[in-house]
N, C-alpha and C positions, 0 to 999 in steps of 0.2 A: 315842519314842526316836530320836536323831540316825542317819541312814544317811549313810556317806560315799559320796561320788558320784565319778565318773571323767569327765573331758572329754577327749576324744582330739581334738587340733587337727592337721588334715590340710590341706596346701596341695593346691589343685585348679586344674588350667587352665581348665576350663569349669563354672562355679558352676551354670548351668542344666542343663547335662547331667548333672551329679553329683546334684543334687536330683531329677531324673527318676529316675536309677538308684536311689537310695535309698528313695524313696517306692514305687518300684515292687517294692522287696524287702518292702514292708509297714510301713516306718517313716513316722513323722510328722515334718514340719518345725514347729518352735516359733517361730511368727513374732515373738514377744516379743524374741527373741535372733538375728534374721535380718535381713538388708538386702542391699544390692547387693554386698557384700564378704564375706558369711559367711550361712551357713545352719546352724541348730542342728537336727540330726538327732536325734530321740528314738529310742532304741534300747530302753530300759527305764526304770523310775523312777530308776535310779542310773547309767545309762549314756548319755552324749551324744557324738555326733561333731559336731564342729565343723569344717565345711568352709569353708576360707578361701581366698580368692583368692591366687595366689602373692604379688602387690605387698602386700595386706593381710598375710598371714602373714609377709613379710619385715620387717615393723615389730615383730614380737615377738622377733626374734633377729638377733644379727650374724653368725650362721653362714650358710655356703652352703645353699640349699635343695637337699635331695637330689632326684635324678631316680629315683623309684622303679619306673621301669621298666628301670632299669639297674643299681640298687643296692638292697640291702635297708637299709630305715631303721628299720623296726618290723614286728613281726608282732602282728596283734589277734586275739586268740582270743576268740570267743564260745561260751557253752554253748548246746546244744540239749536239748529235752526227750525226744527219741527218735532213733533212727537215721534214722527216716524223715522227721523235721524237719530233720536233717542234709541230707539229700539235697534235701528241698524247697527250702531256703534257697539252697544251692549251685546247683541247677539253674536257679532263677528268675535268680539272679545272672549265669549264664552266658547265659541268654535274653536279659537286659538289656544286653549288651556286656561283661561281665566275661570274665576268662580263667581257665581251669583252672590251676592251678600245684601242683606236689606230687603225691604218690600218695596215693591212699586209705589212711588207717590202720585197719585191722581188727584189733584186739587180743581181739576177744570181748567182753570187758568194757569196751572203749573203742573208739569209731568216730569218724573224723574226715575231713573234706574242707576243701580250701581254695580259694579264688579270688582274683585280684586285681581290685580295682575299676577303673574308667574310668583312673585316674592310676597304676596299677601298685601300690597300697597292699594288702598281702597280708593277707586276713582268714582265719583259721581257725574252722571251725565244729565242736564237738566234742560227742558224747555220752558220758557215763560211766556204766555201770550203778551205780544207788544202792546195791545191795547190795555191791558191790565197795568202795564208798566206806565203808560202815558197819564193814566186818570190819577 
């Protein structure tokens, strides 16, 4: 059965530093779709973050590239299998040079935290109690 995928394309200032950051989070780089201008970060079987140098990213758009450290361009939300996994991923991101952003959201049935990566892109990591989804 066909599974639709998502490819999130993000401009980065330092491709090598960004690759180190995301592999430090436990993700892998797919060398088949990576070169000196881009890195294909495999987040899951259906989610890929394409890290593109800013000059290469500019070849895909006529729009000005947003400075994600100064304005919000996108909020990327990832699910986690538990509250502990939310904390584990966000804490690891912070230890690798990411910055904490927003407040911890603890609604009992849902728990989330956020971080900005090295270029200011905001990543939200969220766990939701499966029993809350079923009801």
